[in-house]
N, C-alpha and C positions, 0 to 999 in steps of 0.2 A: 649516333645512329643505334637503333635498337635491333639486335639480331633475333629474328624468329626462330624457335626450335624446329628442328626437322619434323617432329611428330607433336601434334597438339597435346597439351596436358589434359588428363581426365578431368572433366568437370565434376562438380558435386553430383549432378544429375546422373552422369555415366557411372560413377561409383556406386550410387544407390541402386541403379539397375543391375550392376555386377553382383552385389551382395544379395540383392533380392532373387536373382536367378539361382544363386547357390542355395539360398534357404528353401527354394521350391523344388530343388533337385529331388528326384525319386529317392525313397528310403534306401534302396540298395546302393545308391551312390555314396551314402554317408554312413554305411554300416547299419546293422539291425538295431531297432529301438529296444530298450530294455523291456522285458516282459512285464506286464501289469500284475502286481501282487495283490490279490484279494485276501483280506484277512479271514481267517477261520474263527469260529466262536470258541471261547473257552468254556461256556456253559450252554446247556440246551434245556429248555422248558418245553415239554410236550403236553399240550392240553387236548384231551379227547372228550367231546361231547357224545356220550353213548346214545345213539339213535338219532342224533341231530341232523335233520335234513335241511336242504335249502328252503323248503316250505316252513319248517319249524322256526329256523332262524329268521326268516322273512317275517313271519307272524310276530315273533318276539320283538323284532325291530319296530314294527308298527305299533304294538301294544306299548312299547316304551315311549315313543315320541310321535305317533301319528304319521302323517304324510312325510315328515321330515325326520323321522326317527333314525337314530344310528346306534349300533352297538359298539362296545369297546374293540371287538374283533374287526370292526370295519375300518379301524385306524391302520391296519396292517396293510402295506402297499402291494404285497404279492398275493395273488389269488390263483387257485387252481381247482381241479376236480380230481377225485380219487375213486378208482374202481374197486369194488369191495368183495367180489366173488371169492369163495373158498375153493379148495382143491377138488372137492367132490360135489359142490352144489353152486348154482347160480346165486342163490340167496344164503348169505353167510349167517352164522351165529356169532356171538361176541367172543367165543373161545378162539375159533379159527381166524377171526379178524384181528383179535388181540395178538395172536401168534404172528400173523403177517407184519403187524405194526411194530412188534417187539423183536422178531427174529429174522425178518427179511425173507421168509419162505412161506409158501402156501401149504396148509394142511387141511384135514377134513374137519367138518363141524364137530364140536365137542372136545377136540384135542387142545391141550394146554402146552405150548411150546414143545411139541413132540411131533414127529413125522407120522404119517399114516402107518408106517411099519414099526412104530414104537422107538425111534431114536430121538435123542434129546437135541433140541435146537438152542444153540447159545443165543441168549437175549442181549439186547443193547445195554441193558442195565448191568448184567454180568460182565460184558466186554468193557464197559466204562469203569466198573470197579476194579477190574484186573489191571487197568491203565493207571489206577490210583485216584480216580475221581470219587467224589462223594455221590451218593444215589438216594432218591426218595420216591415214594409212591404215596399219593394223596387222593382219596376217593370218598364218595358218599355212600357207596355200597359197602358190603363186607370186603376187607382187604383180601379175602380168599375168593371173591367173585372173579368172573372170567377175565376181565380186562387187566386188573392188577396181577392176578395169578400168572397171566401169560408173560408179563414183564419180569416177574420174580420167582417163578417156580416152574415145575414140570409135572404133567399128569396126563394120563390117557383118557381122562374124562374130567370135565369141569365140575362134576358133581362130587368129586373126590376132595372135598374142602378140608377135611381133617389132615390129609396127606399134603395138600397145598399149603396150609398153615405151617406145617413142619418145614416144607421147602423154603418158605419166606425166611424163617429164622436160620435155616441152615446156610442160606446165601448171605447172611449178616448184612442185610440192607440197612443203611444208616437210619433211615426214617420211614416209618410206616404209619399213616394216619388214616382213620376211617371207622367203619363198623366191623363186627365180626368177633366180638369178645367171646361168644358162645363156641367158637371153634378153637379156642385156646385154653379152655378149662375142662377138667375131667368130666366125663359122661355122668358121673353120679351127682354133680352139683346142679342145682337149679339154674336153668337158663343155658345149660350146655347143649351144643349141636354136635359134639364130637362123637365118634363111634368107639371110643376107648377111654381108658382112665389116664391117659397122658396129660400132664399139667404143663402146658406150654408157657403159661405166665411165670411159673417158677423157673423154667428153663431160660426164658428170656431175661429174667433178672440176673440169673447166674452168668449169662453171656454178656452182661454189662448194659442191657437196656433199662432205661427209665420207662416204666410202664404207666400210662396215664389214662384215666377214665373220664376227666372233665376238662373243660377249656382252662380252668384255673391251674389244674395239675399240669397241663401241657405247657403253659406259660412259665411255670415255676421249675420245670424239669432242668437239671444241670445240662451243660454242654455234653455231647456225646450221643450215643444211639438212643433213639426214642421210638417206642411202640405205643401209639395212642389209639385206643379202642373205645369209642364213645357210644356204642350200641351193641346189643347182642348179635344182631345181624345188620340189616341196612339201616343207615341213619334216617332220622326224621327231617333233617336239615333245618329244624326249628329250635329256638332257644329252649333250654340252656346249652345245647350242643353247639360247639363252634361251627361257624359257617365254612363253606368251602373256600371263600375268599380269606377268611382268618387262618384256616389251616395252611393255605398256599403262602400266605405271608410268614407264618411261623416256619414252614419248610425253608423258604428262601433265607430267612435270618439264620437258621442253623447251618444250612448246606454251603452258604456263600463264603464261608471262611476257609474252604479247602483251596490250597494253592493250585492244585492241579485242575480245578474246576468241578462242576457237578452236573449231573443228569437228573432231572425231575419230571416225573409223569404225574399229571393231574387229571382226574376223570370226573366229569359231571354225570355220574352213573344213573341218577334218577330220571333224567330226561327220557331214557329208554323205558323205564318202568311206567312212568305216567302215560307215555305214548302207547304202550301196550294196552293200558286201560281206556285209551281214547278220551282222556280227560284233558281238554284243552287248557284250562286254567292252570292246572298243576304242571302241565307240560311246559307252558310258558314261564311259570314261576321258576322251575328248575333251570330252564335255558338262561334266564336272566340272572340267576344266582351263579350259573357257570360263567356267564359273561363277566360278572364281577370279578371272579377269580382270574379270568383273562386280563382284566384291567390291572390287577395287582401284578401279574407277570410282566405286562407291557410297561408299567411304571418302573419296575425294577430294571428291565432290560434298557429302556431309554436313559436311565441314569448311569448304568453300568457300562454300556457300550461294547461289551464283549459277549453278549448273551443272545442266542438265537431263539425265538419263540415260534412255535408251530401250533396251530389250532386246526383240528379236523374232527371227523366222526369215524367210528368203526363201521357203521352201516346206517341205513335209514329205517325208522320204525313208524308204522302207522299209516303211511301213504296219505299224508294230510294234503288236502286241496284247499287253498286259500281263495275264496270266491267273492269276498267283498266285506263290507263293514262300514263303520263310521269313520270319518277322516281323523278323528282324535285317537283312534285305535282301541277305544274302550269296549266297543262291540265289534266282533269279528264273525263273519259268516264262513264256516269251514265244514268240510266234509272229510271223514276218515274213510280211507279206502280198505283198511284191514286192521287187525289187531296184533300183527306180527311184523317181522322184518320184511323188506323187499330188496330188489336188486339194483336200485337206482344209485348212481354215483353220488358222492357226498362232497361238500365244500372243503377247501383247504385255504388257510391264511397263513402268511409268513412275514416276520419281522426280524431284522437284525442282520448280523454278518452272514453272508452267503444265502440270504433269503431268496435271491433270484433263482436259486437252483430248484426251488419248490413250485415254480409257476407251470401253468399248462396242465395236461392230463397225465396223471400218474397211476400206476399200479400201487396198491397199498404196500407191497413188499419194497418198493423203491425207497420209501421214506426212511427206515431205519438204515438201509444201505448207504444213503447219502450221509446220515448221521455218522456212521462209522468212518466214511471216507474223510469227513471234516475233522474228526477226532484223531485221525491217524491210526485207526484200528484196521490192520491189514486183513486179518484172518476172519473176514465176515461177509456173508453169513457163514456159519460153521455148524455142521451136524456131527454129533458125537456118536462113533460106532459102538 
């Protein structure tokens, strides 16, 4: 005779139901889940298309590939918009916009990383270098022009380029590539744009910089600080000068060896200058050359895995309206609204660790503040009394 148990044994189905109910219990019943850890970037590449509007980038996209054209910046998964106004005007200039993007504060037009009452604004480049990071500025304008000046120097006027050149060297930025040779040589020399006899080329060499005037000299320069000045003022962006993409690649090669990481600002400066002229073909040429530099940055970041890439503009120039054209993009029907800046918001693209923080609508001052937070820089923005 078989004696049955007082309580039936749990069948496999009942056991499955038991453990399933446990697994589905509310989180508070099982203790808090571990917090999600999002990686921060080790390196930041900040690319600025000076004057590049949504219309200009759209026209460049169509010119490149017609109805199905794509830019390299279109590969970036996070997209936003950026407000560009300055402290004293709805329509900013490049100096105030550069200050916002470099220092995280609004200032008046013409001011270079200074407050309207004359106090210095700490730049993200200065803060990154104080943290031990390498830093570089790569532009197609003079390195003393408004945007690079705002990242690496301080002045109450963007037109004080002799003083700005001195400030760039005083900050000992690791790499400076662009035009502006005339602001580094004494006033008595042919081609000088300085207002005095100070010889900053000699001072740069004494400070340990390799000074380069050609693409070949840039490639052959030893490791260490580099000052590449490839034109007396703005570059032509035509051979034999190095292209913006080539300068960007050289900067990444030199800066990427720093264990603490690097901060690199790259500007397609001449987009703005050609849009001021309302010259569509040259504006699109400069935009596509800028996009090639974006491609160099993206290729590096995809391989590296620890690099944040941000692309935006400091403001819109020209008020371009794209009205039509041929489907292959070779002919475009456009109307320019003006020959100066306007107050429209500009595009932003982001790729890499923490890229999601840059989506949506942003004040221009928010961008370097997020950079600082990601890099562990607590005292930012900072104004020096």
